[in-house]
Residue frames relative to the residue before (quaternion, step in Angstrom):
aa qw qx qy qz dx dy dz
X 1.0000 0.0000 0.0000 0.0000 0.00 0.00 0.00
X 0.3400 -0.7441 0.5138 0.2585 3.60 0.98 -0.73
X 0.6720 -0.4737 0.3846 0.4197 3.52 -1.37 0.02
X 0.2982 -0.8037 0.4980 0.1309 3.59 -0.79 1.04
X 0.7847 0.3351 -0.1397 0.5024 3.58 1.10 -0.75
X 0.0485 -0.7689 0.6373 0.0175 3.54 -1.08 0.82
X 0.2201 -0.7531 0.6053 0.1346 3.51 -1.26 0.59
X 0.1637 -0.7546 0.6267 0.1052 3.56 -1.00 0.86
X 0.2904 -0.7590 0.5581 0.1676 3.57 -0.68 1.12
X 0.0927 0.8325 -0.5295 0.1342 3.54 -0.49 1.24
X 0.4774 0.7225 -0.3937 0.3084 3.57 1.19 0.47
X 0.4580 0.7097 -0.4452 0.2973 3.60 1.22 0.06
X 0.5413 -0.6359 0.4551 0.3092 3.54 -1.30 0.42
X 0.3327 -0.7751 0.4876 0.2254 3.61 1.16 -0.35
X 0.1496 0.8422 -0.5083 0.0997 3.58 1.05 0.73
X 0.6637 0.5056 -0.3114 0.4549 3.59 1.02 -0.74
X 0.6595 0.5208 -0.3033 0.4493 3.57 1.22 -0.32
X 0.4480 0.7014 -0.4623 0.3058 3.56 1.23 -0.09
X 0.5554 -0.1255 -0.8195 -0.0649 1.61 -2.17 1.28
X 0.4049 0.7361 -0.4821 0.2486 3.66 1.14 0.01
X 0.7424 0.4028 -0.2101 0.4924 3.56 1.10 -0.71
X 0.3422 0.7481 -0.5059 0.2595 3.63 1.17 0.28
X 0.8176 0.1306 -0.0462 0.5589 3.55 1.04 -0.77
X 0.7142 0.3611 -0.2313 0.5532 3.60 1.31 0.10
X 0.4179 -0.6880 0.5169 0.2914 3.61 -0.83 0.84
X 0.6358 -0.5858 0.3392 0.3709 3.56 -0.97 0.88
X 0.6667 0.5134 -0.3419 0.4184 3.68 0.82 -0.78
X 0.6892 0.4796 -0.2855 0.4621 3.58 1.21 -0.42
X 0.4331 0.6705 -0.4814 0.3619 3.59 1.25 0.18
X 0.4285 -0.7518 0.4571 0.2053 3.55 -0.85 1.03
X 0.0255 0.7287 -0.6843 -0.0076 3.52 -1.18 0.77
X 0.8360 0.0253 -0.0716 0.5435 3.56 -0.95 0.96
X 0.7239 -0.4964 0.2336 0.4183 3.57 0.95 0.97
X 0.7374 0.3293 -0.2315 0.5424 3.59 1.19 0.28
X 0.5642 -0.5855 0.4363 0.3854 3.63 -1.03 0.66
X 0.6140 -0.5843 0.3949 0.3546 3.57 -1.05 0.88
X 0.6810 0.4936 -0.3105 0.4429 3.61 0.84 -0.91
X 0.6158 0.5396 -0.3536 0.4524 3.63 1.07 -0.58
X 0.5859 0.5544 -0.3702 0.4609 3.57 1.08 -0.63
X 0.6506 0.5139 -0.3121 0.4639 3.56 0.92 -0.94
X 0.6594 0.5202 -0.3141 0.4427 3.58 0.83 -0.97
X 0.6709 0.5058 -0.2992 0.4522 3.59 0.88 -0.93
X 0.6505 0.5012 -0.3172 0.4744 3.59 1.01 -0.81
X 0.6585 0.5098 -0.3164 0.4542 3.59 0.98 -0.80
X 0.6420 0.5183 -0.3139 0.4698 3.58 0.99 -0.83
X 0.6554 0.5239 -0.3061 0.4499 3.56 0.94 -0.92
X 0.6974 0.4689 -0.2699 0.4700 3.57 1.15 -0.63
X 0.6429 -0.5703 0.3127 0.4046 3.59 1.25 -0.04
X 0.4354 0.6617 -0.4884 0.3662 3.61 1.23 0.20
X 0.2924 -0.7973 0.5141 0.1205 3.56 -0.88 1.03
X 0.7859 0.1937 -0.0865 0.5809 3.56 1.10 -0.74
X 0.0781 -0.7892 0.6087 0.0223 3.56 -0.96 0.88
X 0.1671 -0.7664 0.6151 0.0796 3.56 -0.84 1.01
X 0.0549 -0.7953 0.6037 0.0097 3.56 -0.84 0.97
X 0.1944 -0.7612 0.6058 0.1257 3.56 -0.82 1.01
X 0.0375 0.7997 -0.5981 0.0374 3.56 -1.03 0.66
X 0.1266 -0.7631 0.6295 0.0736 3.51 -1.30 0.45
X 0.8004 0.2714 -0.1500 0.5130 3.58 0.24 -1.29
X 0.8553 -0.0762 -0.0042 0.5125 3.58 -0.71 1.19
X 0.2476 0.8314 -0.4729 0.1544 3.54 1.15 0.53
X 0.5260 0.6282 -0.4171 0.3933 3.58 1.18 -0.42
X 0.6109 0.5482 -0.3705 0.4346 3.64 1.08 -0.53
X 0.6024 0.5426 -0.3448 0.4732 3.59 1.12 -0.68
X 0.6806 0.4972 -0.2821 0.4582 3.55 0.84 -1.00
X 0.6595 0.5200 -0.3087 0.4465 3.54 0.94 -0.88
X 0.6994 0.4727 -0.2693 0.4636 3.57 1.04 -0.73
X 0.7780 0.3418 -0.1840 0.4940 3.58 0.79 -0.98
X 0.1744 -0.8205 0.5182 0.1669 3.59 1.22 -0.57
X 0.7914 -0.3097 0.2007 0.4874 3.65 -0.93 -0.75
X 0.5866 -0.6314 0.3510 0.3662 3.60 1.23 0.20
X 0.4437 0.7179 -0.4543 0.2853 3.60 1.21 -0.23
X 0.6751 0.5018 -0.3163 0.4387 3.59 0.87 -0.80
X 0.7106 0.4200 -0.2494 0.5064 3.56 1.24 -0.39
X 0.5967 -0.6276 0.3386 0.3680 3.59 1.27 0.14
X 0.7185 0.3573 -0.2663 0.5341 3.59 1.12 0.53
X 0.4438 -0.6258 0.5471 0.3349 3.54 -1.34 -0.15
X 0.0858 -0.7941 0.6006 0.0366 3.59 -0.68 1.06
X 0.0401 -0.7645 0.6430 0.0189 3.55 -1.01 0.92
X 0.3177 -0.7820 0.5193 0.1333 3.54 -1.09 0.74
X 0.1890 -0.7446 0.6315 0.1054 3.50 -1.15 0.78
X 0.1564 -0.8248 0.5409 0.0530 3.58 -0.04 1.34
X 0.1372 -0.7847 0.6025 0.0484 3.50 -0.97 0.99
X 0.3710 -0.7364 0.5135 0.2374 3.66 -0.40 1.12
X 0.7494 0.0688 -0.0680 0.6550 3.55 1.23 -0.61
X 0.5446 -0.6543 0.4090 0.3287 3.55 -0.86 0.94
X 0.2914 -0.8120 0.4963 0.0971 3.55 -0.80 1.09
X 0.4701 -0.6630 0.4324 0.3905 3.61 1.32 0.13
X 0.7497 -0.4448 0.2463 0.4236 3.55 -1.28 0.15
X 0.7140 0.4479 -0.2717 0.4646 3.59 0.72 -0.99
X 0.6788 0.4933 -0.2878 0.4617 3.57 0.88 -0.94
X 0.6407 0.5348 -0.3254 0.4446 3.56 1.05 -0.70
X 0.6598 0.4822 -0.3029 0.4902 3.55 1.01 -0.84
X 0.6455 0.5213 -0.3294 0.4507 3.62 0.92 -0.89
X 0.6635 0.5176 -0.3036 0.4469 3.57 0.96 -0.85
X 0.7188 0.4353 -0.2325 0.4898 3.56 1.16 -0.66
X 0.3659 0.7735 -0.4655 0.2261 3.63 1.24 -0.04
X 0.6397 0.5173 -0.3634 0.4372 3.65 0.87 -0.74
X 0.6621 0.4846 -0.3068 0.4823 3.60 1.06 -0.68
X 0.6668 0.5259 -0.3026 0.4326 3.57 1.01 -0.87
X 0.7819 0.3316 -0.1409 0.5088 3.57 1.07 -0.77
X 0.3969 0.7683 -0.4540 0.2146 3.63 1.20 0.01
X 0.6805 0.4555 -0.2839 0.4989 3.59 1.21 -0.41
X 0.6478 -0.5583 0.3116 0.4142 3.57 1.23 0.31
X 0.5411 0.6267 -0.4044 0.3884 3.60 1.23 0.08
X 0.3137 -0.7564 0.5480 0.1710 3.57 -0.99 0.84
X 0.7462 0.3659 -0.1746 0.5281 3.60 1.19 -0.47
X 0.0382 0.7975 -0.5978 0.0726 3.55 -0.99 0.90
X 0.4392 -0.6574 0.5444 0.2802 3.53 -1.32 0.33
X 0.1098 -0.7709 0.6241 0.0643 3.57 -1.14 0.71
X 0.0295 -0.7902 0.6119 -0.0150 3.56 -0.93 0.98
X 0.4130 -0.6705 0.5561 0.2657 3.56 -0.87 0.92
X 0.4494 -0.7330 0.4439 0.2525 3.58 -0.71 1.03
X 0.7237 0.4167 -0.2450 0.4926 3.60 1.22 -0.34
X 0.5847 0.4980 -0.4329 0.4720 3.57 1.01 0.74
X 0.1354 -0.7646 0.6192 0.1166 3.53 -1.32 0.31
X 0.1260 0.7518 -0.6458 0.0436 3.56 -1.07 0.73
X 0.4997 -0.6858 0.4526 0.2740 3.53 -1.09 0.77
X 0.3272 0.7750 -0.4793 0.2503 3.55 1.27 0.17
X 0.4267 -0.6606 0.5529 0.2754 3.58 -1.02 0.85
X 0.3985 -0.7568 0.4678 0.2228 3.59 -0.57 1.12
X 0.4350 0.6539 -0.4843 0.3856 3.63 1.23 0.05
X 0.5899 0.5867 -0.3532 0.4278 3.55 1.13 -0.67
X 0.6584 0.4822 -0.2967 0.4960 3.57 1.09 -0.73
X 0.6804 0.5286 -0.2903 0.4165 3.55 0.85 -1.03
X 0.7552 0.3809 -0.2023 0.4936 3.58 1.01 -0.74
X 0.4326 0.7235 -0.4620 0.2757 3.62 1.19 0.04
X 0.2750 -0.7432 0.5953 0.1326 3.54 -1.08 0.90
X 0.2084 -0.8144 0.5338 0.0912 3.56 -0.19 1.30
X 0.2010 -0.7998 0.5594 0.0837 3.59 -0.84 1.03
X 0.7780 0.2734 -0.1678 0.5403 3.63 1.09 -0.47
X 0.7449 -0.3534 0.2848 0.4890 3.58 -0.91 -0.95
X 0.8126 0.0291 0.0133 0.5819 3.58 1.19 -0.47
X 0.0831 -0.7424 0.6594 0.0839 3.53 -1.29 0.49
X 0.1521 -0.8179 0.5544 0.0234 3.54 -0.75 1.13
X 0.2778 -0.6954 0.6310 0.2025 3.54 -1.17 0.65
X 0.1484 -0.7954 0.5873 0.0181 3.54 -0.72 1.21
X 0.1728 -0.7814 0.5947 0.0772 3.57 -1.16 0.61
X 0.6159 -0.5074 0.4321 0.4200 3.60 -1.23 0.36
X 0.5785 -0.6482 0.3771 0.3210 3.55 -0.98 0.84
X 0.3464 -0.7304 0.5504 0.2089 3.59 -0.87 0.98
X 0.7140 -0.4612 0.3019 0.4317 3.64 -1.21 0.26
X 0.7105 0.4599 -0.2705 0.4588 3.59 1.03 -0.69
X 0.7663 0.2332 -0.1647 0.5756 3.65 1.27 0.05
X 0.0406 0.8788 -0.4750 0.0217 3.56 0.90 0.93
X 0.6630 0.5093 -0.3143 0.4498 3.59 1.13 -0.56
X 0.4340 -0.7254 0.4489 0.2897 3.61 1.23 -0.20
X 0.4646 -0.6854 0.5037 0.2464 3.51 -1.40 0.10
X 0.8324 0.0338 0.0600 0.5499 3.54 0.77 -1.09
X 0.3739 -0.6911 0.5694 0.2415 3.54 -1.32 0.39
X 0.2441 -0.7575 0.5876 0.1461 3.54 -1.10 0.71
X 0.0351 -0.7844 0.6188 -0.0241 3.61 -0.66 1.16
X 0.7751 -0.0606 -0.0088 0.6289 3.56 -0.08 1.27
X 0.7180 -0.3471 0.2689 0.5401 3.56 -0.52 -1.15
X 0.5581 0.6068 -0.3829 0.4168 3.56 1.26 0.27
X 0.2770 -0.7514 0.5750 0.1675 3.56 -0.90 0.95
X 0.0664 -0.8059 0.5877 -0.0266 3.50 -0.91 1.03
X 0.5452 -0.5892 0.4769 0.3580 3.57 -1.26 0.33
X 0.5632 -0.5948 0.4457 0.3612 3.55 -1.18 0.47
X 0.2095 -0.7938 0.5581 0.1203 3.58 -0.85 0.91
X 0.7895 0.1495 -0.0525 0.5930 3.56 1.14 -0.70
X 0.6166 -0.5787 0.3863 0.3684 3.57 -1.13 0.63
X 0.7240 0.4399 -0.2589 0.4640 3.58 1.06 -0.65
X 0.3798 0.7146 -0.4968 0.3134 3.58 1.22 0.25
X 0.4225 -0.6770 0.5353 0.2767 3.60 -1.04 0.72
X 0.0030 0.8283 -0.5566 0.0641 3.54 -0.28 1.30
X 0.2727 -0.7361 0.6021 0.1456 3.50 -1.34 0.45
X 0.4760 -0.6628 0.5012 0.2879 3.56 -1.28 0.33
X 0.4736 -0.6500 0.5215 0.2849 3.54 -1.06 0.85
X 0.4188 -0.7584 0.4512 0.2141 3.59 -0.64 1.13
X 0.4862 -0.6306 0.4604 0.3924 3.59 1.18 -0.59
X 0.6475 0.4514 -0.3075 0.5315 3.58 1.33 0.23
X 0.1316 0.8030 -0.5632 0.1438 3.56 -0.76 1.06
X 0.2557 -0.6712 0.6536 0.2385 3.49 -1.43 0.17
X 0.0740 -0.8226 0.5636 -0.0117 3.56 -0.77 1.07
X 0.3235 -0.6829 0.6216 0.2066 3.50 -1.35 0.57
X 0.5659 -0.6351 0.4096 0.3295 3.55 -0.98 0.85
X 0.5819 0.6033 -0.3647 0.4056 3.59 1.17 -0.52
X 0.4886 0.6515 -0.4325 0.3870 3.61 1.26 -0.28
X 0.7542 0.3991 -0.1811 0.4890 3.59 1.18 -0.70
X 0.2808 0.8215 -0.4650 0.1733 3.55 1.31 0.23
X 0.7851 0.3419 -0.1828 0.4830 3.59 0.91 -0.84
X 0.4839 0.6945 -0.4128 0.3362 3.58 1.32 0.24
X 0.2246 -0.7375 0.6201 0.1452 3.50 -1.35 0.40
X 0.6482 -0.5395 0.3686 0.3910 3.53 -1.14 0.57
X 0.5059 0.6181 -0.4877 0.3524 3.55 -1.04 0.78
X 0.6151 -0.5450 0.4212 0.3838 3.56 -1.34 -0.02
X 0.2622 0.7385 -0.5985 0.1663 3.54 -0.84 1.00
X 0.5300 -0.6481 0.4611 0.2940 3.56 -1.25 0.50
X 0.5389 -0.6233 0.4699 0.3168 3.53 -1.25 0.49
X 0.5796 0.6440 -0.3753 0.3294 3.62 0.96 -0.81
X 0.6723 0.4844 -0.3513 0.4358 3.68 0.74 -0.78
X 0.6148 0.5351 -0.3470 0.4640 3.63 1.06 -0.70
X 0.6633 0.5009 -0.3036 0.4658 3.55 0.92 -0.88
X 0.6676 0.4948 -0.3150 0.4586 3.58 0.90 -0.84
X 0.6183 0.5209 -0.3517 0.4718 3.62 1.01 -0.64
X 0.6774 0.4800 -0.2920 0.4749 3.59 0.96 -0.84
X 0.5863 0.5668 -0.3667 0.4478 3.58 1.14 -0.61
X 0.6320 0.5458 -0.3266 0.4427 3.57 1.06 -0.71
X 0.7010 0.3956 -0.2466 0.5397 3.57 1.24 -0.37
X 0.4468 -0.7070 0.4341 0.3347 3.60 1.28 0.25
X 0.4320 0.7003 -0.4506 0.3462 3.54 0.99 0.94
X 0.6727 0.4546 -0.3053 0.4976 3.59 1.23 0.23
X 0.1280 -0.7874 0.6016 0.0409 3.55 -0.63 1.14
X 0.0278 -0.8201 0.5715 0.0131 3.57 -1.23 0.20
X 0.1206 -0.7655 0.6250 0.0941 3.48 -1.38 0.09
X 0.4739 -0.6675 0.5021 0.2787 3.54 -1.25 0.53
X 0.1677 -0.7416 0.6412 0.1036 3.52 -1.06 0.88
X 0.1870 -0.8398 0.5045 0.0719 3.54 -0.53 1.19
X 0.5318 0.6519 -0.3972 0.3667 3.58 1.28 -0.07
X 0.7585 -0.3611 0.2692 0.4710 3.54 -1.29 -0.26
X 0.0886 0.7690 -0.6257 0.0965 3.55 -0.92 1.03
X 0.0335 0.8002 -0.5968 0.0485 3.52 -1.04 0.79
X 0.2935 -0.6806 0.6425 0.1945 3.52 -1.11 0.88
X 0.2172 -0.8140 0.5287 0.1031 3.56 -0.32 1.30
X 0.2013 0.8540 -0.4509 0.1640 3.53 0.64 1.15
X 0.7708 0.2624 -0.1485 0.5612 3.57 1.20 -0.28
X 0.6551 -0.5080 0.3620 0.4263 3.62 -1.17 0.36
X 0.6178 0.5533 -0.3426 0.4414 3.60 1.08 -0.75
X 0.7003 0.4546 -0.2781 0.4750 3.57 0.91 -0.88
X 0.5701 0.5631 -0.3755 0.4657 3.57 1.15 -0.54
X 0.6636 0.4882 -0.2947 0.4842 3.59 0.99 -0.85
X 0.6155 0.5398 -0.3502 0.4551 3.59 1.04 -0.71
X 0.6641 0.4902 -0.3080 0.4731 3.57 0.94 -0.88
X 0.6149 0.5505 -0.3535 0.4403 3.60 0.97 -0.80
X 0.6510 0.4958 -0.3075 0.4856 3.59 0.98 -0.83
X 0.6492 0.5414 -0.3166 0.4304 3.59 0.91 -0.93
X 0.7495 0.4305 -0.2176 0.4534 3.58 0.96 -0.88
X 0.4713 0.6817 -0.4521 0.3297 3.57 1.22 -0.06
X 0.6021 -0.5677 0.4074 0.3863 3.62 -1.05 0.68
X 0.7844 0.3019 -0.2403 0.4856 3.53 -0.89 0.92
X 0.5430 0.5957 -0.4151 0.4218 3.58 1.27 -0.21
X 0.5660 -0.6123 0.4251 0.3522 3.56 -1.12 0.57
X 0.0014 0.7814 -0.6238 0.0197 3.57 -0.75 1.04
X 0.3593 -0.7509 0.5151 0.2043 3.58 -0.75 1.05
């Protein structure tokens, strides 16, 4: 059957996108005639994901008003509202009851402000062996030092400055047990991943196709051009 549930992280304030995000949440900014978050939903549905959890905080009511319950897009969408943004780790932890309500322990997580041309069937069919599996990408200009090292299929923290590191794409498969020792509140995902890496519980792979951190108006425009009909898509 594959993994049934995916989460799109959409609770950020989009400060680097201002003034575009003064009145619009970043996931609702349009690329190729459609809100960025709707592109993600459509790709997930096409890959066979049945349930999508979306967390939101800043102007999140606009996301709910647009996507509603997901029926029109062929899935079930449920929302995890955060009165105050809980960051990546806290947002996922807060949404765990929604992510696992159908009895599944494993789910996909996608940062709402990244784009990659990866076929999401790859995510839906992944067989998780540890606590997490990460898709890594070659380092972009804004993160030249990278985040993590890949040794075989195991993701590890950087030990030396000259280690060949890669950037976390913002796409992962996670097991709920990664959050076993967490408490409610705002916290980042990276420290949990690094702790699990120390136990050889995080696997990974390199994605060499088109990837973009859609964090600035310039990169939003770059993605818009990339997604236009006739543009080169890998």
